[in-house]
N, C-alpha and C positions, 0 to 999 in steps of 0.2 A: 352496393358500396364500391367505389372506385379504389381498388387496392394499389393503384400506382401513384395516388396522390401522396407526396412526401409528408412525413410527420416532422414538425419543427421541434427540435430538441430543446430549444430555449423557451418553449411554452411554460408559463409559470406552474401549470398543473403538474408537469413532470417533476419539478422540485418539491412541490407540496405533497404529492401523493404518487411516488414512483411505482409502488405496487399496482395501484389502480391504473396508472398509465400503461404499465406493461401488459396488464390484462386486456385493456382496450386495444392496444396495438396488436396483441396476439389474435384477438377475435377478428379484427378488421383486416390484418395483413398477413397473418401466419408467422412462420418462424424467422423470416428474413424481411426486414422492414426498410423501405426507402425513407431516408431521413434528410433533413437539412440542419446543418450546424449553424453556429453564429455566422451572420453574413450570407445566409442561404447557400452555403457551400455544401454540395451533395455528398452523400455517403450511403452505405447500407449498414443497418444495425442488426446483428445476428442475435436473436433472443431464444431460439430453440436449442435445448440442451444437445440433442443429437447433432444438429447442424454446427453448433459452436465447437463441440468436441471434434468433429471432423475437420473444421477449419484449422484448429490449433494443432491437430496431428498431422497436417499435410503442408509442410513448409515449402515444398516445391511448387505447389499450386497457389498457395496463399503465403506470399513472401513478406519479408519484414522491412526491407529498406525503403524509406520514404521517397527516394528518387524515382521509384516506380509509379508514383501517383500521377494520374492523368488530369488532375484538376488544379494543378499549381497555378495555372493562369487565371483561376477564379478566386484565388486567395487575396483578400484586400490587404492593403498596407496596414501594419500594426495590428494584424489579426490576433485576437486574444488567445486563440488556440495554437498559435504558431509554436510555442515551446513544446507542445505535445507531439508535433508532427515534423519539426525541422530535422533534417538529416544531421546526425551527430556521430563523431568518431568513437562510439562506445559499444558495449556489448548489447545494448537494447536494439540498436539498428543493424548490427552485423548479421551476416548470413553465412550459411555453409560452414566450411572449415574454419573461417575466421571467427565465427560465433562459437563454434565448439572449442577452439583454442582458448578464447577468453573465458568461457564458462568453466573449463577445466581449471584454469588458474584461480578463478574466484572460489570455486568449490574447495580446491586444495588449500587455499590460504585460510578460509574460514574454518575448515576441518582441522587445521593445525592448532587451533585453540583448544586447551584442555577443558572438557565440559564442566568439571568441578570448579576450576578457576573462573570459568565464565559465569557460573551461577553466583559465585562470591562477588564478582565484579558488578553484576546486575543488582545484587542485594546492597552493595555499598553505595551505588549511585542512587538507588531507590531510597535508602536511608538518608542520604544527603539532601535529596529533594524534600522528603517528608519533614526533616529537621527544620526546613525553612518555613513551614507553615503549621506544624503540629501544635505549637503553643498558642495559636490564635483561636482555636475552636472552630475554624471554618476555612474553606478554600474552594477554588475552582479546579477540580481535578484534571480538567482537560488542559488548561493553560499551564498550571503549575506542576503537572505530573505526567499525564499520559503522553502528551506531545513532546516531552523532553527526554524521557527515559531512553527511547531507541537511539536517537542521534548521539546522546552522551555516551552510551555504551559503545556504539560503533567508533566514535572518535577515540575513545580509550583503546579499543582493539586496533585502531590504526597506529597507535603509539603517541597520541597527542596528550598533553597534560590537561588538567581540569579546566584551567582558565581558557586555553585555546579551544577546548571542546565546547565550553559555554558560549564562546563567541561564534563558533561555526554553527552551533545549534540555533542560535538566535538568527543568524544569517539565513539558515535553511528555512526557518519559518517566514522570514521576510520574502524569500524567493517564492514560496508556495502561495503567499498572499497576493502575488503578482501586482504589487503596487509600484509606485514610481521609484522606489529604492531597490527594486529587484535586481536590476543589472549591476549596480554597485555591489550588492550582496554576493552575487555570483562571482564577480571579479575578485572579491576578497577571499572567497573559498578557493578559487583556482590558485590564487597567490599563496595561500596557506599550504595547500597540498603540494605546490611546486617546491616550496621550502622543505616540506617534510620528505618528499621524494629525494631531493638532493642530499639531505641529511642521512637518510637510510642507505643511499648508495655508498656514502662515505663510511658510515658506521651502522651496519645492520643490527636489528634488535629482534626480540621475540614478538613480532607484531605482524598484522596482515600485510602492511605495505612492504616490509622486508621480504616476506614470503612470496609476494607477487613479483618483486624485483628479481628474486632468485629463481623463479619458475621458468620452466622450459618454454613458456609462451613468449619469452624474450620481448618484453614490453619496451616501447619507447616511452620517454617521459610524458609526452602529450597523451598517448593512448592510455597510460596508466592513470594519469590525472583524470581523464574522462571517465574511466571505469570506477575509480574511487568515488567520484561524484554520483555516478549512476547507482552504485550500491548504497551509498548513504541516502540518496533521495528516495529510492524504493523502500529501503528498510525503515527510514524515518517516518514517512507519511503513513504508509499502510499499517505498520505495526502500532504506531501511535493511535490511529483511529481504531484499530482492533482492540487495544487495551481500553480506550474510552468507551467503545460500544459495549464491551463485555461488562465493564463497571456499571454502565447505565442499566443493562439488563439485570444485573445482580441487585441493584439498588431499587429497581422498580417492579420486579416480578417476585411474587410471594414464593415461587418454587425455589428461589435461591436465598430466601431469608435466613436460613440456618447457616449459610456459608459465612455470614458476617460474624459468626461465633465459633469458627474453627473448622468447618467442613471443607477442607482444602480441595477435595476432589471436585467441588462445585466450580472452581475457577476453570478447570479444563472443560467441564461440561458447558459452561457459559461461552467460552471461547469457540468451541466447536459449533454451538448453535448460532453464534453471531456470523460465522463464515457462511452459513446457509441463509439466514434470515436478514442480516444487516451487514453484508460483506463490505469491508472498507473499499474494495475495488468494485464499484458499481459497473463501470464501463471503461474501456480502454481503447486507445487508438495506437496501432491498428495493424491490419494486414492488407496487402495489395495483391490483386489477382495477377498472376504471372501470365495468364492467357484467358480467353473467354471460357466460362464454366457455368454450369447449372448448379444452383444451390437453393434448396427449399422452395423449388418451383420458380425461382427467379433466374434470369440470365444476367450473370455478372460479367461485365466487360473487362478486358485487359486494362490494368491500371486503376480499376475502381478501388476505392477505399472501403474496407469492412471494419466497422467498429465492433468490439468484442463485448457483448452484453452479459458479463459474468453474473450479475445479480438476477437478471431476468431469466437466464438459463437455469440458475439454481432453483428458481421458482416455477419452472416449467411443469404444468400439471401432469404431463406424460411421465415425468420422473418421479412423481409423488403418489404412485398408485400402489406401492408395496405396503406390506403390513407395518414394517418398522420405518416410519417416516424419517426424512432427513432431519439433521440437527439433533439426533438422539443417538446415544451409544457410540459405536465405532464407525458410523457411516461417514466416510471421508471422500465420497465421490464428488463433492462440490468442486467448482472450477475457480474458487477464489484465489488460488495460487497459480491459475492458468493451467495449461496442460501442454504436453509435447516438448519439442526441442527448445522453444522459447519460454517455457514456464519459469517461474521463480526458481533459481538454482536450488537443488536439494539441500545443500548445506545452509543456504540462507533461510529456507523454510524452518529448519531445525533451530537456527539462531533466533528467528522471530518468535517461535513458540516458547523457547527458554526465556526470552525477555518478557513476553506477555505474562506467562504463568508466574514467574518470579516476582514481577512488579505487582501483580494483584495480591499474591500471597503475603508479600512483605507489608503492603498497605493494610491488609485486613489484620495481620498480626499486630501491627503498631497501633492501629486505630479501630479496635473491634466494635465500637458502638457507632461507627460512621453511618450517616443516613443523609438522604437528600434534604436540602434546606428549602426546596420549593416543591410544589405539587408535581407529580410525575408528568402530567400533561403539559407542564410549562418547560420541560426539557425539549429544546428545539433542535432539529436537524439542520445541518449546513445546506444552503440552497445550491446544490451542485448535482448535476446528473452523472458526474464522473466519480466523485468520492462520497462515501457515506460516513458521516461523523457528526457528533453533536457540536453545537456552537459553544456550549459551556456545560459544565457539570458541577453546579454548586452543592457543597455538602457541609454538614456540621458534625461535630464530635466533641467529646470531652477533651479539653486541652491536655496535652501531654508534654513531658520534658524531652527536649531534643537529646538524642543519644550522643551528639558531639560534645556535650558539656561534661560527660563522665570521664 
């Protein structure tokens, strides 16, 4: 078998059976796989847990800024993956002290929120969304609930009112769908945040934006706008899919059947299992070799792009040889929040967990007899090698009275 023949990531088999595709890649290529992205643009996909852990922990050798990439001349015009790899003035692309400065500001701003008030906020938003469909006896939990909770919570934490938060949440979904309206949606969000930043510079409030403005990081308006968008985008998509994937698990797996009748601890168990088995972050771009280096038996050249195979690494057989398998109990060694200097900021991880746990608990409290309205095998996964999430999660339940009418 020629282990240098690149694997095409746009192979339909990758989208329909990612686990099987990872097993095949591992058997044929080992822990570091030569791949071709859309347009046959080359990269390396790191699927070995030990190798990926090493890449994420060594930001000097495997750097973050996309300007280091040696294949920009091979990127076609209007390349669909350009939004993932374009150099942006935000925390995601920053390196060194610039990255640490921005990360400190984000952590401090999020940590400035009172945990008790945060849970109340998530519950209030969850209740508002449930009120919109609880009287109908049926809903799509992905579109009507899971994908809306995180962005609405973050918008409120930014200091935006419900109406503006609703508009930005809708624009964020348009942006991630990458359709013809994506650019206009992005421009609307940038404009809304510019107005918010100007307002908070004039009159600070008890919100994330005001805390970031006051932080020693000394943000410019443009840099702050970019980081607000980065935090919202990261928290919105991954947390929304995390909630949706956990609800899918709880509604389709008999082990979680009792949770629908009040076993609250099952929500946390399902969320941990999802991070191992159906991580929202399947793959991410990326890191760039700062110099020639050997990794997993491969010679990585300076400027080569490494794609981060979080889901594949979580499923590495070498990691699953212990008695207590992953996804059970307190085993949190998964890489779904990444690892190292460029991992999801610690405060953001805690915020995501609070949003996910609270959203599931409120839903099960409000609609305790909720169940899938289609056979479990008809719940489809989105056709994406990058994000793991369901296309829809149709459910039925006994119609309930909206709380807002009381």
